[in-house]
N, C-alpha and C positions, 0 to 999 in steps of 0.2 A: 635436209636429210637426203642422202644419196639414193637416187632411184635406179633400180636394176630391172631390166626386162630380160627374161629368159624365154627362148623360143625353140620349140620342137615342132616337127610336122604334125605328129599325132599325139594325143594325150597319153597313150601307153608308154611313150618314151619318158614323159615327165614322171609317170608312176614307177617305172622299173629302172630306167637308166640313170635318173637323177634323184632318186628317192632320198628325201631328207635334206637335200641341198638348199632348197628355197626356204625351208623352215630355219635352217642354220643361219642363213644370211639375214633373215628377218630378226632373229635373236641377237645378231651382231649389230642391229640398228639400221639396216638397209630397208628401204621401201621397195618391196619386190612385187613384180607383176609377172605372171606366167601367161604365155601365149601358145596356142596350138589350134588345130581343127577341133570340132566338137566330137564327142564320143562318150561311151558309157563309163570310161575311166575318170572323166572330169570330176564327178561328185566325190570319188574316193581321193583324188589328188587334192581337191580343196580341203577335205577333212584332214588329210595327212600333213599337208604343208602349211595350212593356215594363212595363205596369201591369195590375193585376187587372181582370177583367171579371165582372160579375154579370148574370144573365139575369132580366128581368121580361118576361113574354110579351105585350107591347103588340101591338095591331092598328092598322092605319092607317085602318080604317073606323070608323064610329060603332057601337060595340058596348057599350051602357050596362052590362049586368050584368058582362060580362068586364072592362070598365074599372074598375068598383068593386073587383073582385078585385085588379086590378093596383095600384090606389090603396092597398089594405090591405097588399099585399106591399111596396110602396115605404115605407110608414109603418114597417112592421116592420124593414126594412133600415136605415132612418135611425136608429131607436131603438138598433139594435145597433152601427152604425158610428159614430154620433155625429159627423157631418161638421160642419166649420166653415163650409163653403160647399157649396151645391147649385146647379149651373149647368146649365140645361136648354136644349135646342134642339129644333126641330120641334114642331108643334102638340099632338099627343097627349102626348108626353113633357112638354111645357110645362105643360099644365093639370094633369095628374096629379102631376107632380114638384113643382110649386109648392104645391099644396094639401097634399100629404103632408109636404113640408118644413116648412110653416107649422105643421101639427098636431104635428109631431115637435119643434118648438122650435128649428129651425135658424135662426141669426141672419142669415146672408147668403144671400139667395135671388135668383139672377140668371136671367133668361130672355133669350136671344138670339133675335130673330126675323129670319128671312131670307126674308120674304114673308108675306103675310096671305091665307089661303085665301078668306075671304069677299069679297075684292076682286073675284073673278071668279065667285063663286057666284050662284045665282038662286033666287027663291022662298023657301020656308020654310027651306031649308038655309042661305041667306045669313044670316037672323036668328039661327039657332042658332050658326053659326060666329062671328058677331059677339059673342055672349054668351060663348063659349069664350075669345075673345081678352081680353075685359074681365075675366073671372074670373082668367085667367092673370096679367094685369098687377096685379090687385088683391092677389093672394097673393105676388107677387114683391116684394122690397125694392128691386130695380133692374131696369130693362128696357133691353136693348141692341138697338135696331134697327140693322141693319148698313148703313144708308145714311141720308143726310139726307132723301131723298125719303120714306122710310118714316116717319121722325120727324115730318115735316110732316103726313103722312096720319093718323098716330095722334092728333096734336093737333087736326087739323081735324075728326076724327070723335069727339072727346072720349072716346077709349078709355082714356086714362091721364093722370095729372097730370104736368106737364112736369118737376117736380123729381125724378121717378123715372127719367127718361130719360137715358141716357148713350150716346154713340157712341165707339167705339174708333178713334182716329186719324181718317183720312179716310173710314172706312167699311170694309166687308168683315168677314167672320167669321174669316177665316184668312189673308188675304193670298195671295200666290202664291210658289211655290218657283222662284226664278229660276235655280237650278242644274239643276232637272229640266226646266223649260220653257225650253229654250235650244237653239238650232240647233247649238251646239257640243257638246252632251251626247247627241246621238242615237246609238243603237246600230244598226249596219248590219243585223243580223239582224232587228230589229224593223221597220226601215224597209223591208226587202225584203218582210217578211210583210204590212205595210200596203199596199205597192205591188201585191202579188199579189191582195189582196182587192179593191182598187179597180180595178185594171187600167186605168189612165188611158191614153187614146190619145195619139198625138203631137199636141202643141199643144192638147190638150183642157183646157178651163177647169173646174177642180174646185171645186165649191161644197160646203162642209162644214157640217153641223149636228150639234151634240153635245148630247145630253140625251134624256130619256124620250120615247117616241113616244106622246104623249097630246094631247088637244085643246087644253088650256090652255098648251101649249108652242108653239102656232102652227103645228103640222106641216101641218094641212090647207091653210092659206093658202100655206105654203112650197111644197108639192107643186103646188098650183094655179098659183102664180106661175111656177114652173119649167117646168111642162109647157106653159104658154101663152106662154112667152117666145120671142123671136126667136132666142135663143142655144141653145135646147134641143138642137139637133143638133150643136153644137160644144162641149157641156159635159157634165158628169156631176155629179149630186147624190148626195152621200154622207150617209146618215143614220146616225150613230153613236149607237145607243141602242136599248133594248128596248121592246116594246109593254107597256102596262099597261091592258088592256081592261076589267079588273074595276073600275078606279077612275075613269078619265076617257077613255072609249073614242073612238078615231077612227071615222069613218064607214066602213062596208063599202066604199064607192066609193074612198075614199082608200087603204085597205089594198090593194085590188085594183090600184090604180094603182102603188103602191110595189112590189108583188109582180111585176107584169107589165112595167113600163116598162123598156126596155133601157138607159136612161141614168140609172136610179136604183139605187143600191146601198145596201142596208140591212144593217148589222152590229150584232149584238146588243149587244156591249160589248167594250171593250179597256182594259186598264190602261196602254196606251201611247198615250194621246191625243196627246201631243206629236208623235209620228211621223206621225199622220194630219194634224195641223195643218201639219207641214212639207211635206206633199204638196199641200195645198190652196192655192187662189188667193184665196179669201175665206171667212170664217166668217159664217154667217147665224144670228142668234138672234132668232126671231120671237115670243118668249113673250108671253103675255097678262098675266102678273104675275110679279114677281121681288122679291127683297130687294136683294141686290147679287150679281150672277151671277159665280161663279168662272170660268165658261167665257170670259167677256170678259177677265178678268185673264190667263188662260192664253193666249188669243189675242194679247193685247198683249205678253206676255213673249216670244212667238214671232214678233213683228213681222208677224202675220197681219192683213190688213185686215178690218174688221168692218162688217156691215150688221145693224142691230137695230131692234126695235120701240121706239116712243117712250113707254116706260112707266117708272114709278119703278124705280130700280135701274139699268136700262140707261142712262138719261140722267144718273145720278149720276156715271158714268164717261165716257160717250161724248158728245162735242160735235159737232153737225152740221157736216160738211165740215171739221172740224179734227182729230178723232181717229177719225172713222168716218162712216157714213151712217145716218140714222134715218128710218124710215117710220112712218106712223100705224098703231097696233096693229090687227090683223085686216084690214088693207087690202091684199089680194092684188094689186090693180092697181098700186099704188105700189111694192110690193115687186118686182113684175115689172120695173118701170122701173129700180129700183135695181140689180137683177141685170144688166140690159142696160147700164147706165151703168158698172158695175164691170168688165164684160167689155171695153168699149171704152176706158175710161180707166184702163188698167193702171198707168201711171206715177203718176197722181193717187192711186190706191188704195195704192200702195206708200208714198207720202208720209204718208198717213193712218196706215198701220200703224207707221211709224217714230215718228210723233208720239205714238201710243198707247203704244208701248214706253217712251218717255221718261217719260210720266205714270205708268205702272205701276212702273217702276224707282224713281222718286223717292218714291212714296207707299205702295206696297203690298208691299214686300219682306217675306216671311213672318217671318223672325226679329224684325223690328222690330214687327210686329203682335203676335207672341207676347209680347214684352217689355212692350208697352203693356197687354196683358190681365193679365199678372202684376202689374204696378205697380198696376193698378186693384184687383186682389184685395187687395193690401197696404193700400191706402187704405181700402177698405171694412172690412177686419178691424180696422184701427186706429181706425175710427170707432165700432165696436161696443163699448159699455161692458160690463164683466163682469156688471153687475147687470141688464142689459136682459132 
């Protein structure tokens, strides 16, 4: 039986970014093992996916001594498990997983990238993160950027040879579950709970942002654009995501505004994102860097109009004035204008949301993406000679 090991740095990535993939591969006859650091999401992932999970205590920060210990633990795990395929996601899991798999003699080593951290880094950290990317790709036998924009960036920056690069379908790491993200599948109790947390006023325009509350997700520009807009007193900004002040902190001023402003609602997290999308008039995704953002696929599945920054990943899915509105990254003034346009031009925004839905339905249905990943696994295994 083919053994597959899937690795992410933290378990929430297994839960959210790769939902259903391990279960699908198991049902296809693969022996699947998940690997990540420990965390409260592990129990839910085990229940959802139905495959074994092993803990390697990765950190998301740069911790060289600890990282070497994790590398050794991965190597030992691979020597015991003898996987046919090691497939990594996220930067820390990628560099350590690819090196350990190479040292352990694993023949098929795949790294999926859903964004490149050094794209938005500065100073010495930028150079270090660039080297990490290059080493990850060097030790992989195949590199899967989850968008064509990322592929072009990799080639332009000479990070990887083109013959190593493969894109699954039209892009995306996992597609979108069109049965879960559907207005026909909403549960009344979750919808009521979301309504009680937002407390939208009559005819209030609800602007939703989904994701971590950190600087490189564009939260500071979004808050500034909203509070300075002409529609602030007729709208509500809902920030669905948790702060991560230890990694990429927001300014104290932005946090104070989020805390104090009567028309901003911050919600740490919910597993019922579709219900918040159902209550929103527009989704705003102002991120500074992306691979291929799941949240835009989810919004598309819900026919929720989108405003996003003009970066790689976002523009792989969204076309200006056809499937959404695009503003220059970090430009709060243009974002403010886009919010005001969306408020006034409701019918136009509805048309954009419907067009995005058709695009998502045609190209990003999750079972089809899972099948393409499985087919690629089979192709790679077939190409590996027993004597290699």
